[in-house]
C-alpha positions in Angstrom: -0.3 -0.2 -0.2 1.6 3.1 -1.1 1.8 6.2 1.9 -0.7 8.4 0.5 -3.4 5.7 0.7 -2.0 4.2 4.4 -2.2 8.2 5.6 -6.1 8.9 4.6 -7.4 5.3 5.9 -4.9 6.5 9.2 -6.8 10.2 9.0 -10.3 8.6 8.2 -10.0 6.0 11.1 -9.0 8.7 13.5 -11.8 11.0 12.5 -13.8 8.2 12.8 -12.9 7.3 16.7 -13.1 10.8 18.2 -16.7 11.1 17.2 -17.9 7.4 18.2 -15.6 8.5 21.4 -18.0 12.1 22.0 -14.7 14.3 21.7 -16.3 16.0 18.2 -19.7 17.1 18.7 -21.6 20.5 16.7 -22.1 23.6 18.7 -24.4 23.9 21.5 -27.5 26.1 21.3 -26.5 28.3 24.0 -23.3 29.4 22.5 -25.2 30.2 18.9 -27.8 32.8 21.0 -24.8 34.6 22.8 -24.3 37.1 20.6 -27.9 38.3 20.2 -28.6 41.4 21.7 -32.0 43.3 23.3 -33.9 45.4 21.3 -36.5 47.9 21.3 -37.9 50.9 19.8 -38.1 54.7 20.8 -41.8 55.5 21.6 -41.9 59.2 21.5 -45.0 60.8 21.2 -45.7 63.4 18.5 -45.7 67.1 19.4 -46.6 70.1 17.8 -42.2 71.0 18.1 -41.9 67.4 16.2 -41.0 63.9 16.2 -38.2 61.3 17.4 -38.1 57.7 16.6 -35.2 55.1 17.2 -33.8 52.4 19.1 -32.4 51.3 22.5 -30.0 47.4 21.4 -28.2 46.8 25.1 -28.2 50.3 26.1 -26.7 51.6 22.4 -29.7 54.3 21.6 -29.6 55.4 18.1 -32.5 57.6 16.0 -33.2 60.7 14.6 -34.9 63.9 16.1 -37.3 66.0 14.0 -37.9 69.7 13.9 -41.8 70.3 12.1 -42.6 73.8 13.2 -40.9 77.5 12.9 -41.9 78.6 16.3 -38.6 79.2 18.2 -38.5 75.6 20.0 -36.2 72.6 19.1 -37.4 69.4 19.9 -35.5 66.7 21.5 -36.0 63.1 22.6 -35.6 61.8 26.3 -35.2 58.4 26.6 -35.9 57.1 30.1 -34.5 54.0 31.8 -34.5 52.4 34.8 -31.0 54.4 36.3 -31.9 57.8 35.0 -32.5 59.5 31.2 -30.6 59.9 28.1 -31.4 63.5 26.3 -30.6 63.8 22.3 -29.4 66.3 21.1 -32.2 69.2 19.7 -32.7 69.8 16.2 -33.2 73.3 15.3 -35.1 74.9 12.4 -38.3 73.8 10.9 -37.9 71.0 8.7 -34.5 70.3 10.7 -33.3 66.5 11.2 -30.7 65.4 13.5 -29.4 62.2 14.2 -28.9 60.8 17.3 -26.5 58.3 19.2 -25.6 57.2 22.8 -25.5 54.9 25.7 -26.8 54.5 28.9 -27.1 51.5 31.5 -30.2 50.2 32.8 -33.3 48.9 31.1 -34.9 51.1 28.6 -38.4 52.4 30.4 -40.4 55.1 27.5 -39.5 58.0 25.8 -40.9 61.4 25.4 -40.4 64.6 23.2 -39.8 67.6 24.6 -38.4 71.1 23.7 -36.0 74.1 24.8 -36.4 77.8 23.3 -33.5 78.3 20.8 
């Protein structure tokens, strides 16, 4: 028997032996779900000054706030968590929109639209 055939036979026998002894196994279901994040939509009710939308995923906050009225008020989103809140940047000027991102610990509990005079 030539060396190539002997090596392939040995390799195949080794793989079969390891599998039958349980030394080779498929990844567990727990390992495949470990990277799944918990995401919630930011639900800030629309107000006369503007609106906002976004998501909170494992404390990472992303979204957009929109100013819809030329009234000297600049809207922003206040996002509430179990241990406090986080405020987005404000959007100024009718028709303007500002993307935001940030981070806050705690679990998301809600959001509301607020405004400042600008």
